[in-house]
N, C-alpha and C positions, 0 to 999 in steps of 0.2 A: 890939195889935196893929201898931197906929201906929209905935210904936218899934222894933218888929222890921222894919217896913216900909223905915224909915227907914235904920236900921243896914244893911240887906243893900243898900239904894241907894247908899250912900257908898263900901261895898266893889265895887259892880258898876262904880261912875263912875272907880274907882281901876284896872279893870281885872282885879280880884280877881275870885275863886272863892266863890262861898256854895253851902252844902247848905241844903237846903229840901223841905218836903212840898212835893206836887204834888196834882193831881185823880187821879196814881195811883199811884206810888211814891215814896220818897225821892227826890230828885234833886237830879244835881251842876248848878250853872247859872255864865254868868256873862254877860255882853253880848254879844249874837247880831252885834255890829257891829266889832267889837272882836277882829281875829287873834291877837294875841299873846295876850289871854285864852281863845281858843277853844283855842291852840296846848297852853296850862296845861293842860286839861282833855284832851287827848289823851295828857301828858307822866303825869297823876295816873293815870288810868284805865290808864297803858302800853297803849294802843290805839293802832293805825296809822292815820295821818288821813286813809287813802282810803276807810275805815269811816263814814262821813258820822253826822252827833248831828243832833239835832231841837228845835226851839226851838218855844218857846209864843208865842202873841201873845195880846192881852188881848181881842181883837174883830175883827169882820170888816173894820172899816176899817184895821188894822194888819194885817193877814192881805192884802187888798189891796195897802197899801203896799211890802210886800216882794216879792209875787209878779206878775208881770208880766201874767198873766190867767187868773183863778180862772173853772174851769169851773163852769157852774150847778147841776151836778149835784154837788158840793163841798158848798153850803151844804143839798140836799136830806139828805144823807147824815148832815151834822152835827146836824140836825135831827131825824133818824130813828133815830139812835143811842141805843142804851138803857146803854153806855159810851162813856167817852171813846176818841175819833177822833182819829189820826193819818193826813194826809193828806198824799201824796208829790207835789208841784206841780212842773212846770216852770218854768225860766227865773226863777229868783229871783233878789230884786236889793235894794241897799243892805245886805246882810249879808255878814260876813266870808267871803273867799275859801276859807277852808280849811273855812268851815262846808260849803261845796257839794257834793254826790256828783259823780263823774266824768262822769257824765253829764246832769252841769246840771240835778240838782234839787233838793230841799230839804222836807225831812218836817216839816210845820207842824201842831200842834194849837192852836187855839181855848180857852184855860184856861177852864175851867168852876166852879174852887175859887175860895173867896172871896178867901181870901188872894193867891191865884197873880194872880187878876184886878186885885187893888189895886193889888200890886206892881208888875207889869207896865203898867198903866194909869201909875201915878204915874212910873216909869221912864222911860216913853214909847217904850221901843224891846223888840224882842223879845226873849227870854229863853233861852240854850242850856238844855235839861232833856233828860239822860243820867242812866242810874239810877246811884245811889252804890255803885260796886262795880267793883273790878278787871275788865280785859276778860276775858272766859272765866268767870270765876265768878259764881254763882247771883246775881241782883239779890236786894238786902234787903227782903223784905216788913215790915220795922218798924226804928224808928230802933237800937233796940238790936243789929240783926246787922249794921250798917253796920261793916265795919272801923276799924282805928284807922289804919292807914294813909292811908285816905279820910279820917277827922274830922282828922286832922293834917295832910294834904294842904290841905285850903280853907283860906281865911282868914276867914272868918263861917258859921257855925251860926244858922241861926234856931232861935229857942227858942219853936217853937209844937207843938202835936201829935206830942209825943214817945215818948206812951205809948200810943197807937195806931196799928194796922192803917192805912194809907194805903190800900190797894188792891193792884190788879195793873196790869202793862202794858197798853197801849191798845191796841185795835186798829189796824192800819197796813193804809193802802189805798193803790198806785197811783193816780193820777189824771194820763195824759198829754193833753198839749193836741189828740192825734187821733183823743180819744173811747177808748182801752183804759183799762180799769178793771182790776185786779187787786191781790186781797187778798195782801198779805207777811204779816201774823200777823193772828191772829184773836181 
């Protein structure tokens, strides 16, 4: 696993794209602070950049570094959730501008997968995580379902967990600083 982490970090540091197993589905990832890298994902997925992407953080400290104010209820939701949960927060900071939604929000999930946590911890920055599909097509549930255009469009494919299903998409909840809570995807 260490070799895969080092290889992925090398690509991320160069502004490249990785294809990697997450705590939910196989994801396309890049440095969440690199605007050019984020644009490469929009281009690869054929996705309009007004449809925001999410990113993964390694821990609460990294989350707090990139969100101006994390509502207290966010920690409760993360602790109580029985499946991975992505929370959309107001006022992200220190990430690529084209990663932030037009309403100045950003979806962040604190990774629970061992590989993702190690990778992001060692990289020391959040990593974009978006499903490994062309926009509008179904998200692949297994590595074998990932299209050739995605496989050829990334700079590095992590050679781990390619023989099993990684899971299903995360729950997405929007937590506004005014106390509004909205379930986007259950």
